[in-house]
C-alpha positions in Angstrom: 42.3 72.8 126.5 38.6 73.7 126.3 37.5 76.5 128.7 33.9 76.8 130.0 31.9 79.1 132.2 29.6 78.1 135.1 26.5 80.3 134.6 24.3 81.0 137.6 20.8 79.8 136.8 19.5 80.9 140.3 19.3 83.9 142.6 17.4 87.2 142.8 19.1 88.7 139.7 18.4 85.8 137.4 15.7 86.0 134.8 15.4 85.0 131.1 17.2 88.2 129.9 20.0 87.8 132.4 20.5 84.1 131.4 20.6 85.1 127.7 23.1 87.9 128.4 25.3 85.4 130.3 25.2 82.9 127.4 25.9 85.5 124.7 28.8 87.0 126.8 30.4 83.6 127.3 30.0 82.8 123.6 31.2 86.2 122.5 34.3 85.9 124.6 35.2 82.7 122.8 34.5 80.2 125.6 33.8 76.7 124.5 31.2 75.7 127.0 28.5 77.0 129.4 27.1 74.9 132.2 24.4 75.3 134.8 23.4 73.6 137.9 20.4 71.6 139.1 17.8 71.8 141.8 14.1 70.9 141.5 12.6 71.9 144.9 14.0 74.9 146.6 13.9 73.5 150.1 15.5 75.5 153.0 18.8 73.7 152.7 19.0 74.6 148.9 17.7 78.1 149.4 20.5 78.8 151.9 23.1 78.5 149.1 21.0 78.9 145.9 17.9 81.0 146.5 14.9 81.2 144.1 14.3 81.7 141.3 16.0 78.5 140.2 15.7 77.7 136.5 15.5 74.0 135.8 18.5 73.0 133.8 17.1 71.0 130.9 14.4 73.6 130.2 16.9 76.3 130.4 19.5 74.6 128.2 16.9 73.9 125.5 16.1 77.6 125.5 19.8 78.7 125.5 20.5 76.3 122.6 18.3 78.5 120.5 19.9 81.7 121.8 23.4 80.6 120.9 25.1 79.1 117.9 28.4 77.6 118.8 29.1 77.2 122.5 28.7 73.9 124.2 25.9 73.4 126.8 26.0 71.3 129.9 25.0 70.5 133.5 27.3 70.9 136.5 25.8 68.8 137.8 22.4 67.3 137.3 21.3 65.2 140.3 20.5 61.8 138.6 18.2 60.3 141.3 15.8 63.2 141.0 14.4 62.0 137.6 13.5 58.7 136.0 16.5 57.5 134.0 14.5 57.0 130.8 13.2 60.6 131.1 16.8 61.8 131.6 18.0 59.8 128.6 15.2 61.3 126.5 15.8 64.9 127.6 19.6 64.7 127.2 19.3 63.1 123.8 16.8 65.6 122.6 18.8 68.7 123.7 21.9 67.2 122.2 20.1 66.7 118.9 18.3 70.0 118.9 21.6 71.9 119.7 23.6 70.2 117.0 25.5 67.9 119.3 26.6 70.5 121.9 25.5 68.8 125.2 27.8 67.7 128.0 26.0 65.9 130.8 27.6 66.5 134.1 26.1 64.2 136.8 26.2 63.7 140.5 24.5 62.1 143.5 23.3 65.3 145.2 23.6 66.6 148.7 20.3 68.3 149.7 18.6 65.9 152.1 15.4 68.0 152.4 15.1 68.2 148.6 15.4 64.4 148.3 12.6 64.1 150.9 10.4 66.5 149.1 10.8 64.5 145.9 10.2 61.2 147.6 13.7 59.8 146.8 15.8 57.9 149.4 18.7 60.1 150.3 20.7 57.2 151.7 20.4 55.3 148.4 21.5 58.1 146.2 24.8 56.5 145.2 23.3 53.3 144.2 20.4 55.1 142.4 23.0 57.2 140.4 24.8 54.0 139.3 21.5 52.3 138.3 20.4 55.4 136.4 23.6 55.7 134.5 23.4 52.0 133.5 19.8 52.4 132.4 20.5 55.5 130.4 23.4 53.8 128.6 21.1 50.9 127.7 18.4 53.3 126.4 20.9 55.1 124.2 22.3 51.9 122.9 19.1 50.0 122.3 16.7 52.7 120.9 17.9 54.6 117.8 15.1 57.2 118.2 16.9 58.6 121.3 19.6 59.9 118.9 21.9 60.7 121.7 24.8 61.4 119.3 27.2 60.2 122.0 26.5 62.6 124.8 29.7 62.9 126.9 29.2 62.2 130.6 31.2 64.0 133.3 30.9 62.5 136.7 31.2 64.7 139.8 32.2 63.7 143.3 35.3 63.2 145.4 35.0 59.8 147.0 36.3 56.5 145.8 32.8 55.6 144.8 32.6 58.7 142.6 35.9 57.8 141.0 34.7 54.3 140.3 31.5 55.7 138.9 33.6 57.9 136.6 35.6 55.0 135.3 32.6 52.8 134.7 30.3 55.4 133.1 32.1 58.7 132.4 34.3 60.2 129.8 35.6 62.7 132.4 36.0 63.2 136.1 34.4 66.6 137.1 35.6 67.6 140.6 34.4 70.9 142.0 36.4 73.9 143.5 39.5 72.0 144.7 43.1 72.9 145.2 45.9 71.8 142.9 47.7 69.7 145.5 44.4 67.8 146.2 44.0 67.1 142.5 47.6 65.9 142.3 46.9 63.4 145.1 43.6 62.2 143.5 44.7 61.6 139.9 46.9 58.5 140.7 43.9 57.0 142.5 41.7 57.6 139.5 44.4 55.9 137.3 44.7 53.0 139.8 40.9 52.4 139.8 40.9 52.4 136.0 43.6 49.9 135.9 41.8 47.7 138.5 38.7 47.7 136.4 40.5 47.2 133.1 39.2 50.5 131.6 40.8 53.6 130.2 41.5 56.5 132.6 38.8 59.1 132.1 39.9 62.7 131.3 40.1 65.4 133.9 37.5 68.2 133.5 37.4 70.2 136.8 35.2 73.1 137.7 37.4 75.6 139.4 36.8 78.9 141.2 37.5 82.1 139.3 38.4 84.9 141.7 41.0 87.3 140.3 42.7 89.4 143.0 45.1 92.3 142.8 47.6 90.8 145.3 49.1 87.3 145.1 47.4 84.7 147.3 49.5 82.1 149.1 48.9 79.3 151.5 47.8 75.7 151.2 44.1 76.6 151.2 44.3 78.5 147.9 42.0 76.9 145.4 42.8 76.6 141.8 41.6 79.8 140.0 42.1 82.1 142.9 44.7 84.9 142.9 46.3 87.2 140.4 45.7 86.7 136.7 49.3 85.3 136.6 48.3 82.7 139.2 45.2 81.8 137.3 47.2 81.4 134.1 49.7 79.1 135.9 46.8 77.1 137.5 45.4 76.5 134.0 48.8 75.4 132.8 49.2 73.0 135.7 45.8 71.6 135.1 46.8 70.9 131.6 49.9 69.0 132.8 47.6 67.0 135.0 45.6 65.9 131.9 42.7 68.3 132.0 41.0 68.5 128.6 38.4 70.9 129.8 38.2 73.4 132.7 35.0 75.1 133.8 35.5 78.5 135.4 33.1 79.4 138.2 33.0 83.1 139.1 30.1 82.9 141.6 31.5 83.6 145.1 28.5 82.6 147.2 26.6 85.9 147.6 23.2 85.7 145.9 23.3 89.5 145.4 26.1 88.9 142.9 23.5 87.6 140.5 22.1 91.1 140.2 25.5 92.5 139.1 27.4 90.1 136.9 29.7 92.8 135.4 32.7 91.9 137.7 32.3 88.3 136.8 32.3 89.1 133.1 35.4 91.3 133.6 37.3 88.3 135.1 36.2 86.1 132.3 37.3 88.6 129.8 40.7 88.7 131.4 41.0 84.9 131.1 39.8 85.1 127.5 42.6 87.6 126.8 45.1 85.1 128.1 44.0 82.6 125.6 44.0 85.1 122.8 47.5 86.2 123.7 48.7 82.6 123.3 
C-alpha cells in the first residue's frame, strides 16, 4: 500500500518555505505521495474553512516538483469546472512530464457556491461539467501526442452514486474523504455493482483519511478512520488494505487555521505512522 500526505497549501502559516519544509519532511519520512487542495477565489464560504493565502495547486506542484526528487505529487481534489478542460489537460500533462511521471490528478465537482459565482461557472451544472471535462481531457491526451500525459492516473472524489459512476467511467481510483470504516464497507459493494453494470473494471480504493493520534483509545460509531491511538491507526490501515485500498492519503489538518503556523505536531504523527511501516 502506498501512503501519502495531505499538505496544507493554505492558511496564515503557509508560505513558500513552509510548503518546501512540508514536502521535504514527507519525502524524508519515506511517504510515497504528497497532495494539495484547490481553490481559486477565496470567497467567504471558502475562507471560513481555508483562509488565505491559498496557493494554487498546479503552480505549487510545479514548484514542489523541483524541490523534491522521488515523492509523488497530486491534487485532493482539483475542482474541474473551474478551468477549461484543455488547459487542465495541458497543465496536468506538463507537470507529469516535468516531474518524471509523478502526478496523480484527484478531481471533484466542488462545493463552494460563492466561488462558482465569482468564476462565472454554473454551480447547479457542476456534475455535468465535471463529466464533460473528464471526457474532453481524455480525448486531448489520446489525440495529441504533444500533451505527453504519460498516463496521468485520475482519482475521483465524491460520495454520491453519480460520483461512483464518474469514478468507474473515468477514474483509476475512488478517492473518498475523511470517512468511517463502516461507511466504506457499505459503499464498496455499490462501487463494484456500478462497475459490473457498466461493464468496466472496479476502480481501486484510494481514500483520504484523517490522521489524529490520541493517547487514549477512541470508540463509538462516529470514529473516522485514522483517529485514535497509533494501534487503532495501524489497524485502520490494515482494514483499508483488506477493502482493496492501494493508496491511502493521511490528512493531519484538524480544521484550525492556526495549525498551519505550527506543523510540528502533524509531523510527529506522520513520523509515528512512518515508523509503523519501517517496523514491518
